[in-house]
TIKOLKOL-994303 format. One record per residue (C-alpha): residue in three letters; x, y, z. Coordinates in steps of 0.05 Angstrom, whole numbers, plus 5000, padded with zeros to 4 digits. Example, Ala and Ser with C-alpha at 12.3 -4.5 7.8 and 13.67 -1.06 7.14 Angstrom:
BEGIN
   type     c1     c2     c3
    ALA   5246   4910   5156
    SER   5273   4979   5143
//
This chain:
BEGIN
   type     c1     c2     c3
    UNK   4998   5001   4999
    UNK   5028   5067   4981
    UNK   5030   5117   5040
    UNK   4988   5164   4997
    UNK   4925   5121   4983
    UNK   4861   5146   5013
    UNK   4840   5091   5068
    UNK   4769   5109   5065
    UNK   4762   5098   4991
    UNK   4801   5030   4996
    UNK   4755   5006   5055
    UNK   4690   5029   5017
    UNK   4715   4990   4952
    UNK   4733   4927   4993
    UNK   4684   4872   4985
    UNK   4723   4818   5023
    UNK   4709   4797   5096
    UNK   4780   4809   5114
    UNK   4836   4838   5068
    UNK   4905   4854   5100
    UNK   4933   4914   5061
    UNK   4994   4934   5104
    UNK   5035   4899   5158
    UNK   5093   4932   5191
    UNK   5138   4907   5250
    UNK   5091   4940   5304
    UNK   5023   4949   5271
    UNK   4979   4925   5213
    UNK   4916   4955   5171
    UNK   4862   4909   5150
    UNK   4803   4923   5111
    UNK   4735   4887   5128
    UNK   4664   4885   5098
    UNK   4602   4856   5128
    UNK   4543   4835   5095
    UNK   4475   4856   5124
    UNK   4466   4814   5188
    UNK   4536   4786   5189
    UNK   4579   4795   5250
    UNK   4657   4789   5258
    UNK   4646   4739   5311
    UNK   4658   4740   5388
    UNK   4736   4742   5395
    UNK   4786   4765   5437
    UNK   4859   4782   5422
    UNK   4898   4769   5485
    UNK   4963   4809   5466
    UNK   4933   4857   5410
    UNK   4900   4924   5414
    UNK   4853   4937   5359
    UNK   4826   5006   5330
    UNK   4765   4996   5286
    UNK   4742   5056   5240
    UNK   4675   5048   5207
    UNK   4668   5087   5138
    UNK   4598   5062   5113
    UNK   4538   5029   5140
    UNK   4506   5017   5206
    UNK   4521   4967   5260
    UNK   4520   4945   5332
    UNK   4586   4937   5375
    UNK   4592   4893   5436
    UNK   4657   4905   5478
    UNK   4656   4860   5540
    UNK   4587   4869   5567
    UNK   4571   4935   5535
    UNK   4528   4948   5472
    UNK   4522   5010   5427
    UNK   4505   5032   5356
    UNK   4560   5044   5305
    UNK   4555   5084   5243
    UNK   4599   5123   5192
    UNK   4656   5159   5224
    UNK   4653   5115   5288
    UNK   4720   5093   5321
    UNK   4723   5040   5370
    UNK   4788   5021   5412
    UNK   4784   4949   5434
    UNK   4841   4936   5487
    UNK   4884   4872   5484
    UNK   4845   4818   5527
    UNK   4778   4843   5520
    UNK   4723   4801   5483
    UNK   4685   4839   5428
    UNK   4641   4834   5367
    UNK   4609   4878   5312
    UNK   4551   4865   5276
    UNK   4522   4897   5215
    UNK   4448   4921   5228
    UNK   4438   4955   5167
    UNK   4413   4938   5095
    UNK   4475   4952   5060
    UNK   4551   4926   5077
    UNK   4582   4952   5134
    UNK   4652   4976   5113
    UNK   4712   4990   5159
    UNK   4788   4989   5165
    UNK   4821   4962   5230
    UNK   4889   4973   5258
    UNK   4919   4916   5299
    UNK   4983   4929   5344
    UNK   5021   4889   5343
    UNK   5003   4853   5275
    UNK   4952   4799   5286
    UNK   4942   4765   5213
    UNK   4991   4736   5163
    UNK   5014   4786   5114
    UNK   4975   4792   5051
    UNK   4916   4752   5082
    UNK   4852   4755   5043
    UNK   4793   4722   5066
    UNK   4729   4729   5015
    UNK   4678   4710   5063
    UNK   4672   4699   5143
    UNK   4702   4632   5163
    UNK   4655   4577   5188
    UNK   4702   4572   5253
    UNK   4732   4620   5300
    UNK   4804   4640   5278
    UNK   4827   4677   5338
//
């Protein structure tokens, strides 16, 4: 990924469930797209902080025991070791990019659709 690319445009154009676009030594940028009704899946990253920035669509966040609505321009910080899930509650895809620190996925990983089993 070129440093000058528009991350919001890239996120809106992404149709894959998960697409790693840049991995550095200490962090990683991943694009995500959720179909209406689809969720990321309950997950926890024991040693990874995660920042999620929503660029299109509507959804619901569940962080530990708290639930709240998310929409375009929302940003959510998930501390390492905290259970979380995000669900698309709208009628169009929910588009976002997320930053993991340290990196959480293999370099250049692309998942066209949500996996059937928990990965993390």
